[in-house]
PyMOL Python script that loads the backbone (N, CA, C, O; Angstrom):
from pymol import cmd

cmd.read_pdbstr("""\
ATOM      1  N   MET A   1      -2.562  12.462   2.413  1.00  0.00           N
ATOM      2  CA  MET A   1      -2.148  11.867   3.676  1.00  0.00           C
ATOM      3  C   MET A   1      -0.706  11.406   3.568  1.00  0.00           C
ATOM      4  O   MET A   1      -0.265  10.965   2.507  1.00  0.00           O
ATOM      5  N   LYS A   2      -0.008  11.502   4.617  1.00  0.00           N
ATOM      6  CA  LYS A   2       1.404  11.136   4.623  1.00  0.00           C
ATOM      7  C   LYS A   2       1.628   9.949   5.543  1.00  0.00           C
ATOM      8  O   LYS A   2       0.995   9.839   6.593  1.00  0.00           O
ATOM      9  N   GLY A   3       2.518   9.074   5.153  1.00  0.00           N
ATOM     10  CA  GLY A   3       2.835   7.886   5.939  1.00  0.00           C
ATOM     11  C   GLY A   3       4.085   8.072   6.772  1.00  0.00           C
ATOM     12  O   GLY A   3       4.343   9.147   7.312  1.00  0.00           O
ATOM     13  N   ILE A   4       4.855   7.002   6.866  1.00  0.00           N
ATOM     14  CA  ILE A   4       6.092   7.003   7.647  1.00  0.00           C
ATOM     15  C   ILE A   4       7.230   6.563   6.728  1.00  0.00           C
ATOM     16  O   ILE A   4       7.041   5.701   5.870  1.00  0.00           O
ATOM     17  N   GLY A   5       8.379   7.140   6.905  1.00  0.00           N
ATOM     18  CA  GLY A   5       9.533   6.791   6.083  1.00  0.00           C
ATOM     19  C   GLY A   5      10.304   5.618   6.673  1.00  0.00           C
ATOM     20  O   GLY A   5      10.110   5.270   7.837  1.00  0.00           O
ATOM     21  N   PRO A   6      11.170   5.011   5.880  1.00  0.00           N
ATOM     22  CA  PRO A   6      11.970   3.879   6.360  1.00  0.00           C
ATOM     23  C   PRO A   6      13.028   4.325   7.377  1.00  0.00           C
ATOM     24  O   PRO A   6      13.450   5.481   7.386  1.00  0.00           O
ATOM     25  N   SER A   7      13.441   3.395   8.221  1.00  0.00           N
ATOM     26  CA  SER A   7      14.469   3.707   9.222  1.00  0.00           C
ATOM     27  C   SER A   7      15.859   3.807   8.600  1.00  0.00           C
ATOM     28  O   SER A   7      16.750   4.433   9.174  1.00  0.00           O
ATOM     29  N   LYS A   8      16.050   3.197   7.435  1.00  0.00           N
ATOM     30  CA  LYS A   8      17.320   3.298   6.715  1.00  0.00           C
ATOM     31  C   LYS A   8      17.089   3.022   5.235  1.00  0.00           C
ATOM     32  O   LYS A   8      16.093   2.400   4.864  1.00  0.00           O
ATOM     33  N   ASN A   9      17.988   3.475   4.405  1.00  0.00           N
ATOM     34  CA  ASN A   9      17.882   3.298   2.961  1.00  0.00           C
ATOM     35  C   ASN A   9      18.556   1.987   2.571  1.00  0.00           C
ATOM     36  O   ASN A   9      19.775   1.851   2.681  1.00  0.00           O
ATOM     37  N   MET A  10      17.761   1.028   2.119  1.00  0.00           N
ATOM     38  CA  MET A  10      18.296  -0.275   1.725  1.00  0.00           C
ATOM     39  C   MET A  10      18.178  -0.513   0.217  1.00  0.00           C
ATOM     40  O   MET A  10      18.339  -1.643  -0.242  1.00  0.00           O
ATOM     41  N   VAL A  11      17.902   0.535  -0.552  1.00  0.00           N
ATOM     42  CA  VAL A  11      17.668   0.377  -1.982  1.00  0.00           C
ATOM     43  C   VAL A  11      18.931  -0.107  -2.693  1.00  0.00           C
ATOM     44  O   VAL A  11      20.045   0.315  -2.384  1.00  0.00           O
ATOM     45  N   LYS A  12      18.723  -0.999  -3.647  1.00  0.00           N
ATOM     46  CA  LYS A  12      19.837  -1.507  -4.466  1.00  0.00           C
ATOM     47  C   LYS A  12      20.085  -0.565  -5.635  1.00  0.00           C
ATOM     48  O   LYS A  12      19.211   0.233  -5.974  1.00  0.00           O
ATOM     49  N   PRO A  13      21.256  -0.638  -6.258  1.00  0.00           N
ATOM     50  CA  PRO A  13      21.553   0.227  -7.411  1.00  0.00           C
ATOM     51  C   PRO A  13      20.595  -0.036  -8.576  1.00  0.00           C
ATOM     52  O   PRO A  13      20.001  -1.109  -8.684  1.00  0.00           O
ATOM     53  N   ALA A  14      20.463   0.959  -9.434  1.00  0.00           N
ATOM     54  CA  ALA A  14      19.623   0.838 -10.630  1.00  0.00           C
ATOM     55  C   ALA A  14      20.002  -0.418 -11.406  1.00  0.00           C
ATOM     56  O   ALA A  14      21.183  -0.726 -11.568  1.00  0.00           O
ATOM     57  N   GLY A  15      19.003  -1.131 -11.879  1.00  0.00           N
ATOM     58  CA  GLY A  15      19.223  -2.357 -12.636  1.00  0.00           C
ATOM     59  C   GLY A  15      19.171  -3.608 -11.792  1.00  0.00           C
ATOM     60  O   GLY A  15      19.131  -4.711 -12.338  1.00  0.00           O
ATOM     61  N   GLU A  16      19.170  -3.474 -10.469  1.00  0.00           N
ATOM     62  CA  GLU A  16      19.049  -4.631  -9.572  1.00  0.00           C
ATOM     63  C   GLU A  16      17.653  -4.649  -8.969  1.00  0.00           C
ATOM     64  O   GLU A  16      17.046  -3.600  -8.755  1.00  0.00           O
ATOM     65  N   TRP A  17      17.143  -5.859  -8.693  1.00  0.00           N
ATOM     66  CA  TRP A  17      15.815  -6.006  -8.112  1.00  0.00           C
ATOM     67  C   TRP A  17      15.864  -5.769  -6.610  1.00  0.00           C
ATOM     68  O   TRP A  17      16.774  -6.235  -5.924  1.00  0.00           O
ATOM     69  N   ASN A  18      14.880  -5.043  -6.112  1.00  0.00           N
ATOM     70  CA  ASN A  18      14.680  -4.865  -4.674  1.00  0.00           C
ATOM     71  C   ASN A  18      13.615  -5.853  -4.226  1.00  0.00           C
ATOM     72  O   ASN A  18      12.743  -6.221  -5.013  1.00  0.00           O
ATOM     73  N   ARG A  19      13.676  -6.289  -2.969  1.00  0.00           N
ATOM     74  CA  ARG A  19      12.718  -7.258  -2.448  1.00  0.00           C
ATOM     75  C   ARG A  19      12.062  -6.695  -1.188  1.00  0.00           C
ATOM     76  O   ARG A  19      12.736  -6.284  -0.243  1.00  0.00           O
ATOM     77  N   TYR A  20      10.751  -6.690  -1.201  1.00  0.00           N
ATOM     78  CA  TYR A  20       9.947  -6.229  -0.065  1.00  0.00           C
ATOM     79  C   TYR A  20       9.136  -7.379   0.494  1.00  0.00           C
ATOM     80  O   TYR A  20       8.664  -8.241  -0.247  1.00  0.00           O
ATOM     81  N   SER A  21       8.981  -7.385   1.793  1.00  0.00           N
ATOM     82  CA  SER A  21       7.996  -8.226   2.459  1.00  0.00           C
ATOM     83  C   SER A  21       7.202  -7.285   3.356  1.00  0.00           C
ATOM     84  O   SER A  21       7.744  -6.717   4.304  1.00  0.00           O
ATOM     85  N   ILE A  22       5.933  -7.125   3.059  1.00  0.00           N
ATOM     86  CA  ILE A  22       5.075  -6.202   3.806  1.00  0.00           C
ATOM     87  C   ILE A  22       4.017  -7.035   4.518  1.00  0.00           C
ATOM     88  O   ILE A  22       3.266  -7.780   3.889  1.00  0.00           O
ATOM     89  N   THR A  23       3.972  -6.897   5.846  1.00  0.00           N
ATOM     90  CA  THR A  23       3.006  -7.644   6.637  1.00  0.00           C
ATOM     91  C   THR A  23       2.091  -6.663   7.354  1.00  0.00           C
ATOM     92  O   THR A  23       2.548  -5.801   8.104  1.00  0.00           O
ATOM     93  N   VAL A  24       0.801  -6.806   7.112  1.00  0.00           N
ATOM     94  CA  VAL A  24      -0.202  -5.994   7.791  1.00  0.00           C
ATOM     95  C   VAL A  24      -1.108  -6.954   8.537  1.00  0.00           C
ATOM     96  O   VAL A  24      -1.768  -7.799   7.934  1.00  0.00           O
ATOM     97  N   LYS A  25      -1.132  -6.818   9.842  1.00  0.00           N
ATOM     98  CA  LYS A  25      -1.972  -7.667  10.683  1.00  0.00           C
ATOM     99  C   LYS A  25      -2.734  -6.749  11.621  1.00  0.00           C
ATOM    100  O   LYS A  25      -2.146  -6.130  12.508  1.00  0.00           O
ATOM    101  N   GLY A  26      -4.055  -6.662  11.422  1.00  0.00           N
ATOM    102  CA  GLY A  26      -4.828  -5.672  12.155  1.00  0.00           C
ATOM    103  C   GLY A  26      -4.364  -4.290  11.743  1.00  0.00           C
ATOM    104  O   GLY A  26      -4.412  -3.951  10.560  1.00  0.00           O
ATOM    105  N   ARG A  27      -3.922  -3.497  12.680  1.00  0.00           N
ATOM    106  CA  ARG A  27      -3.427  -2.148  12.391  1.00  0.00           C
ATOM    107  C   ARG A  27      -1.898  -2.094  12.394  1.00  0.00           C
ATOM    108  O   ARG A  27      -1.321  -1.025  12.196  1.00  0.00           O
ATOM    109  N   SER A  28      -1.235  -3.236  12.615  1.00  0.00           N
ATOM    110  CA  SER A  28       0.218  -3.317  12.657  1.00  0.00           C
ATOM    111  C   SER A  28       0.788  -3.474  11.241  1.00  0.00           C
ATOM    112  O   SER A  28       0.289  -4.264  10.440  1.00  0.00           O
ATOM    113  N   VAL A  29       1.841  -2.703  10.953  1.00  0.00           N
ATOM    114  CA  VAL A  29       2.504  -2.761   9.644  1.00  0.00           C
ATOM    115  C   VAL A  29       3.993  -2.976   9.860  1.00  0.00           C
ATOM    116  O   VAL A  29       4.640  -2.226  10.591  1.00  0.00           O
ATOM    117  N   LYS A  30       4.534  -4.016   9.214  1.00  0.00           N
ATOM    118  CA  LYS A  30       5.976  -4.275   9.244  1.00  0.00           C
ATOM    119  C   LYS A  30       6.465  -4.421   7.813  1.00  0.00           C
ATOM    120  O   LYS A  30       5.836  -5.087   6.990  1.00  0.00           O
ATOM    121  N   VAL A  31       7.597  -3.787   7.529  1.00  0.00           N
ATOM    122  CA  VAL A  31       8.176  -3.847   6.192  1.00  0.00           C
ATOM    123  C   VAL A  31       9.621  -4.311   6.304  1.00  0.00           C
ATOM    124  O   VAL A  31      10.426  -3.724   7.026  1.00  0.00           O
ATOM    125  N   ILE A  32       9.930  -5.375   5.576  1.00  0.00           N
ATOM    126  CA  ILE A  32      11.311  -5.846   5.431  1.00  0.00           C
ATOM    127  C   ILE A  32      11.708  -5.557   3.990  1.00  0.00           C
ATOM    128  O   ILE A  32      11.034  -5.978   3.050  1.00  0.00           O
ATOM    129  N   PHE A  33      12.803  -4.838   3.833  1.00  0.00           N
ATOM    130  CA  PHE A  33      13.256  -4.389   2.524  1.00  0.00           C
ATOM    131  C   PHE A  33      14.686  -4.863   2.329  1.00  0.00           C
ATOM    132  O   PHE A  33      15.588  -4.458   3.062  1.00  0.00           O
ATOM    133  N   ASN A  34      14.890  -5.724   1.338  1.00  0.00           N
ATOM    134  CA  ASN A  34      16.204  -6.298   1.053  1.00  0.00           C
ATOM    135  C   ASN A  34      16.845  -6.891   2.311  1.00  0.00           C
ATOM    136  O   ASN A  34      18.038  -6.716   2.559  1.00  0.00           O
ATOM    137  N   GLY A  35      16.020  -7.599   3.103  1.00  0.00           N
ATOM    138  CA  GLY A  35      16.524  -8.334   4.259  1.00  0.00           C
ATOM    139  C   GLY A  35      16.612  -7.549   5.551  1.00  0.00           C
ATOM    140  O   GLY A  35      16.978  -8.116   6.581  1.00  0.00           O
ATOM    141  N   GLU A  36      16.291  -6.269   5.537  1.00  0.00           N
ATOM    142  CA  GLU A  36      16.372  -5.430   6.741  1.00  0.00           C
ATOM    143  C   GLU A  36      14.989  -4.882   7.084  1.00  0.00           C
ATOM    144  O   GLU A  36      14.291  -4.369   6.210  1.00  0.00           O
ATOM    145  N   GLN A  37      14.591  -4.989   8.351  1.00  0.00           N
ATOM    146  CA  GLN A  37      13.329  -4.389   8.760  1.00  0.00           C
ATOM    147  C   GLN A  37      13.496  -2.877   8.793  1.00  0.00           C
ATOM    148  O   GLN A  37      14.351  -2.350   9.505  1.00  0.00           O
ATOM    149  N   ILE A  38      12.669  -2.185   8.014  1.00  0.00           N
ATOM    150  CA  ILE A  38      12.796  -0.728   7.928  1.00  0.00           C
ATOM    151  C   ILE A  38      11.578  -0.002   8.507  1.00  0.00           C
ATOM    152  O   ILE A  38      11.650   1.194   8.788  1.00  0.00           O
ATOM    153  N   ILE A  39      10.468  -0.709   8.687  1.00  0.00           N
ATOM    154  CA  ILE A  39       9.275  -0.112   9.280  1.00  0.00           C
ATOM    155  C   ILE A  39       8.618  -1.127  10.200  1.00  0.00           C
ATOM    156  O   ILE A  39       8.448  -2.291   9.837  1.00  0.00           O
ATOM    157  N   ASP A  40       8.251  -0.677  11.394  1.00  0.00           N
ATOM    158  CA  ASP A  40       7.488  -1.466  12.364  1.00  0.00           C
ATOM    159  C   ASP A  40       6.627  -0.460  13.117  1.00  0.00           C
ATOM    160  O   ASP A  40       7.096   0.189  14.052  1.00  0.00           O
ATOM    161  N   THR A  41       5.368  -0.331  12.711  1.00  0.00           N
ATOM    162  CA  THR A  41       4.512   0.708  13.268  1.00  0.00           C
ATOM    163  C   THR A  41       3.068   0.246  13.301  1.00  0.00           C
ATOM    164  O   THR A  41       2.735  -0.840  12.826  1.00  0.00           O
ATOM    165  N   SER A  42       2.234   1.069  13.856  1.00  0.00           N
ATOM    166  CA  SER A  42       0.788   0.863  13.849  1.00  0.00           C
ATOM    167  C   SER A  42       0.179   1.965  13.002  1.00  0.00           C
ATOM    168  O   SER A  42       0.630   3.109  13.047  1.00  0.00           O
ATOM    169  N   LEU A  43      -0.838   1.628  12.236  1.00  0.00           N
ATOM    170  CA  LEU A  43      -1.523   2.657  11.455  1.00  0.00           C
ATOM    171  C   LEU A  43      -2.114   3.727  12.361  1.00  0.00           C
ATOM    172  O   LEU A  43      -2.328   4.858  11.923  1.00  0.00           O
ATOM    173  N   ASP A  44      -2.382   3.385  13.619  1.00  0.00           N
ATOM    174  CA  ASP A  44      -2.935   4.360  14.569  1.00  0.00           C
ATOM    175  C   ASP A  44      -1.915   5.403  14.996  1.00  0.00           C
ATOM    176  O   ASP A  44      -2.299   6.454  15.508  1.00  0.00           O
ATOM    177  N   ASP A  45      -0.626   5.144  14.801  1.00  0.00           N
ATOM    178  CA  ASP A  45       0.432   6.043  15.263  1.00  0.00           C
ATOM    179  C   ASP A  45       0.973   6.979  14.192  1.00  0.00           C
ATOM    180  O   ASP A  45       1.879   7.768  14.462  1.00  0.00           O
ATOM    181  N   ILE A  46       0.434   6.904  12.986  1.00  0.00           N
ATOM    182  CA  ILE A  46       0.928   7.747  11.894  1.00  0.00           C
ATOM    183  C   ILE A  46      -0.226   8.555  11.311  1.00  0.00           C
ATOM    184  O   ILE A  46      -1.386   8.329  11.656  1.00  0.00           O
ATOM    185  N   THR A  47       0.092   9.485  10.436  1.00  0.00           N
ATOM    186  CA  THR A  47      -0.932  10.369   9.887  1.00  0.00           C
ATOM    187  C   THR A  47      -1.904   9.654   8.955  1.00  0.00           C
ATOM    188  O   THR A  47      -2.865  10.264   8.488  1.00  0.00           O
ATOM    189  N   MET A  48      -1.675   8.385   8.679  1.00  0.00           N
ATOM    190  CA  MET A  48      -2.590   7.614   7.846  1.00  0.00           C
ATOM    191  C   MET A  48      -3.586   6.832   8.707  1.00  0.00           C
ATOM    192  O   MET A  48      -4.184   5.866   8.232  1.00  0.00           O
ATOM    193  N   LYS A  49      -3.768   7.233   9.948  1.00  0.00           N
ATOM    194  CA  LYS A  49      -4.588   6.487  10.896  1.00  0.00           C
ATOM    195  C   LYS A  49      -6.048   6.371  10.473  1.00  0.00           C
ATOM    196  O   LYS A  49      -6.756   5.494  10.966  1.00  0.00           O
ATOM    197  N   ASP A  50      -6.510   7.224   9.583  1.00  0.00           N
ATOM    198  CA  ASP A  50      -7.901   7.173   9.143  1.00  0.00           C
ATOM    199  C   ASP A  50      -8.137   6.199   7.995  1.00  0.00           C
ATOM    200  O   ASP A  50      -9.261   6.069   7.510  1.00  0.00           O
ATOM    201  N   ARG A  51      -7.100   5.528   7.566  1.00  0.00           N
ATOM    202  CA  ARG A  51      -7.263   4.534   6.497  1.00  0.00           C
ATOM    203  C   ARG A  51      -8.073   3.348   7.009  1.00  0.00           C
ATOM    204  O   ARG A  51      -7.926   2.959   8.168  1.00  0.00           O
ATOM    205  N   PRO A  52      -8.921   2.773   6.170  1.00  0.00           N
ATOM    206  CA  PRO A  52      -9.734   1.634   6.621  1.00  0.00           C
ATOM    207  C   PRO A  52      -8.899   0.369   6.801  1.00  0.00           C
ATOM    208  O   PRO A  52      -7.804   0.260   6.248  1.00  0.00           O
ATOM    209  N   ASN A  53      -9.414  -0.581   7.570  1.00  0.00           N
ATOM    210  CA  ASN A  53      -8.735  -1.867   7.790  1.00  0.00           C
ATOM    211  C   ASN A  53      -8.869  -2.794   6.586  1.00  0.00           C
ATOM    212  O   ASN A  53      -8.104  -3.752   6.465  1.00  0.00           O
ATOM    213  N   ALA A  54      -9.799  -2.538   5.715  1.00  0.00           N
ATOM    214  CA  ALA A  54     -10.001  -3.384   4.537  1.00  0.00           C
ATOM    215  C   ALA A  54     -10.091  -2.489   3.305  1.00  0.00           C
ATOM    216  O   ALA A  54     -10.488  -1.327   3.388  1.00  0.00           O
ATOM    217  N   GLY A  55      -9.716  -3.055   2.163  1.00  0.00           N
ATOM    218  CA  GLY A  55      -9.819  -2.275   0.931  1.00  0.00           C
ATOM    219  C   GLY A  55      -8.926  -2.828  -0.153  1.00  0.00           C
ATOM    220  O   GLY A  55      -8.508  -3.984  -0.098  1.00  0.00           O
ATOM    221  N   ASN A  56      -8.637  -2.013  -1.125  1.00  0.00           N
ATOM    222  CA  ASN A  56      -7.848  -2.409  -2.285  1.00  0.00           C
ATOM    223  C   ASN A  56      -6.346  -2.311  -2.016  1.00  0.00           C
ATOM    224  O   ASN A  56      -5.899  -1.569  -1.142  1.00  0.00           O
ATOM    225  N   ILE A  57      -5.597  -3.069  -2.779  1.00  0.00           N
ATOM    226  CA  ILE A  57      -4.135  -2.999  -2.765  1.00  0.00           C
ATOM    227  C   ILE A  57      -3.715  -2.303  -4.053  1.00  0.00           C
ATOM    228  O   ILE A  57      -4.212  -2.632  -5.130  1.00  0.00           O
ATOM    229  N   ALA A  58      -2.799  -1.340  -3.945  1.00  0.00           N
ATOM    230  CA  ALA A  58      -2.360  -0.601  -5.123  1.00  0.00           C
ATOM    231  C   ALA A  58      -0.837  -0.525  -5.136  1.00  0.00           C
ATOM    232  O   ALA A  58      -0.191  -0.670  -4.099  1.00  0.00           O
ATOM    233  N   PHE A  59      -0.276  -0.298  -6.309  1.00  0.00           N
ATOM    234  CA  PHE A  59       1.159  -0.119  -6.475  1.00  0.00           C
ATOM    235  C   PHE A  59       1.412   1.311  -6.912  1.00  0.00           C
ATOM    236  O   PHE A  59       0.697   1.843  -7.762  1.00  0.00           O
ATOM    237  N   GLN A  60       2.422   1.928  -6.335  1.00  0.00           N
ATOM    238  CA  GLN A  60       2.742   3.326  -6.609  1.00  0.00           C
ATOM    239  C   GLN A  60       3.989   3.389  -7.475  1.00  0.00           C
ATOM    240  O   GLN A  60       4.945   2.647  -7.254  1.00  0.00           O
ATOM    241  N   ASP A  61       3.976   4.289  -8.475  1.00  0.00           N
ATOM    242  CA  ASP A  61       5.117   4.355  -9.387  1.00  0.00           C
ATOM    243  C   ASP A  61       5.768   5.725  -9.476  1.00  0.00           C
ATOM    244  O   ASP A  61       6.764   5.860 -10.186  1.00  0.00           O
ATOM    245  N   GLU A  62       5.267   6.745  -8.801  1.00  0.00           N
ATOM    246  CA  GLU A  62       5.853   8.090  -8.829  1.00  0.00           C
ATOM    247  C   GLU A  62       6.013   8.625 -10.255  1.00  0.00           C
ATOM    248  O   GLU A  62       6.889   9.451 -10.509  1.00  0.00           O
ATOM    249  N   ALA A  63       5.171   8.159 -11.187  1.00  0.00           N
ATOM    250  CA  ALA A  63       5.163   8.607 -12.587  1.00  0.00           C
ATOM    251  C   ALA A  63       6.457   8.306 -13.334  1.00  0.00           C
ATOM    252  O   ALA A  63       6.766   8.959 -14.331  1.00  0.00           O
ATOM    253  N   LEU A  64       7.217   7.315 -12.856  1.00  0.00           N
ATOM    254  CA  LEU A  64       8.439   6.878 -13.524  1.00  0.00           C
ATOM    255  C   LEU A  64       8.279   5.419 -13.939  1.00  0.00           C
ATOM    256  O   LEU A  64       7.453   4.712 -13.362  1.00  0.00           O
ATOM    257  N   PRO A  65       9.044   4.949 -14.922  1.00  0.00           N
ATOM    258  CA  PRO A  65       8.945   3.543 -15.299  1.00  0.00           C
ATOM    259  C   PRO A  65       9.285   2.634 -14.115  1.00  0.00           C
ATOM    260  O   PRO A  65      10.248   2.886 -13.391  1.00  0.00           O
ATOM    261  N   VAL A  66       8.502   1.591 -13.924  1.00  0.00           N
ATOM    262  CA  VAL A  66       8.720   0.661 -12.821  1.00  0.00           C
ATOM    263  C   VAL A  66       8.274  -0.732 -13.274  1.00  0.00           C
ATOM    264  O   VAL A  66       7.354  -0.866 -14.081  1.00  0.00           O
ATOM    265  N   TRP A  67       8.929  -1.754 -12.752  1.00  0.00           N
ATOM    266  CA  TRP A  67       8.595  -3.128 -13.079  1.00  0.00           C
ATOM    267  C   TRP A  67       8.384  -3.894 -11.780  1.00  0.00           C
ATOM    268  O   TRP A  67       9.083  -3.671 -10.791  1.00  0.00           O
ATOM    269  N   TYR A  68       7.415  -4.793 -11.798  1.00  0.00           N
ATOM    270  CA  TYR A  68       7.142  -5.662 -10.653  1.00  0.00           C
ATOM    271  C   TYR A  68       7.255  -7.098 -11.129  1.00  0.00           C
ATOM    272  O   TYR A  68       6.926  -7.417 -12.271  1.00  0.00           O
ATOM    273  N   ARG A  69       7.726  -7.964 -10.235  1.00  0.00           N
ATOM    274  CA  ARG A  69       7.760  -9.391 -10.566  1.00  0.00           C
ATOM    275  C   ARG A  69       7.513 -10.193  -9.289  1.00  0.00           C
ATOM    276  O   ARG A  69       7.795  -9.732  -8.183  1.00  0.00           O
ATOM    277  N   ASN A  70       6.993 -11.375  -9.464  1.00  0.00           N
ATOM    278  CA  ASN A  70       6.753 -12.302  -8.363  1.00  0.00           C
ATOM    279  C   ASN A  70       5.948 -11.672  -7.225  1.00  0.00           C
ATOM    280  O   ASN A  70       6.276 -11.855  -6.053  1.00  0.00           O
ATOM    281  N   VAL A  71       4.919 -10.947  -7.566  1.00  0.00           N
ATOM    282  CA  VAL A  71       4.060 -10.344  -6.539  1.00  0.00           C
ATOM    283  C   VAL A  71       3.137 -11.430  -6.000  1.00  0.00           C
ATOM    284  O   VAL A  71       2.432 -12.102  -6.754  1.00  0.00           O
ATOM    285  N   ARG A  72       3.158 -11.584  -4.693  1.00  0.00           N
ATOM    286  CA  ARG A  72       2.307 -12.591  -4.033  1.00  0.00           C
ATOM    287  C   ARG A  72       1.558 -11.924  -2.902  1.00  0.00           C
ATOM    288  O   ARG A  72       2.123 -11.118  -2.163  1.00  0.00           O
ATOM    289  N   ILE A  73       0.292 -12.257  -2.766  1.00  0.00           N
ATOM    290  CA  ILE A  73      -0.520 -11.742  -1.666  1.00  0.00           C
ATOM    291  C   ILE A  73      -1.078 -12.943  -0.925  1.00  0.00           C
ATOM    292  O   ILE A  73      -1.688 -13.830  -1.522  1.00  0.00           O
ATOM    293  N   LYS A  74      -0.862 -12.961   0.376  1.00  0.00           N
ATOM    294  CA  LYS A  74      -1.282 -14.094   1.194  1.00  0.00           C
ATOM    295  C   LYS A  74      -2.109 -13.582   2.358  1.00  0.00           C
ATOM    296  O   LYS A  74      -1.678 -12.684   3.080  1.00  0.00           O
ATOM    297  N   GLU A  75      -3.290 -14.144   2.544  1.00  0.00           N
ATOM    298  CA  GLU A  75      -4.133 -13.758   3.668  1.00  0.00           C
ATOM    299  C   GLU A  75      -3.617 -14.417   4.933  1.00  0.00           C
ATOM    300  O   GLU A  75      -3.367 -15.622   4.963  1.00  0.00           O
ATOM    301  N   LEU A  76      -3.461 -13.615   5.978  1.00  0.00           N
ATOM    302  CA  LEU A  76      -2.999 -14.135   7.274  1.00  0.00           C
ATOM    303  C   LEU A  76      -4.185 -14.708   8.029  1.00  0.00           C
ATOM    304  O   LEU A  76      -5.291 -14.173   7.960  1.00  0.00           O
ATOM    305  N   LYS A  77      -3.958 -15.773   8.734  1.00  0.00           N
ATOM    306  CA  LYS A  77      -5.019 -16.385   9.560  1.00  0.00           C
ATOM    307  C   LYS A  77      -4.966 -15.828  10.949  1.00  0.00           C
ATOM    308  O   LYS A  77      -5.770 -16.210  11.798  1.00  0.00           O
TER     309      LYS A  77
END
""", "prot")
cmd.dss("prot")
cmd.show_as("cartoon", "prot")
cmd.util.cbc("prot")
cmd.orient("prot")
């Protein structure tokens, strides 16, 4: 299944930390990457529309070395 790409490339140079804020509320998905909103969509509007509303959270690494820090998950009320 394929998702949606960012509206612009906000990636920092190698060796610098990137910061994401991902908010999923119902079927709405918003992504802020290094201070810029790059995705604002509904799961119903993309090819991943068959994904369930509940489930596991996973991290993707594209088979390359990757590091994560300060990962926080907060349930929305």
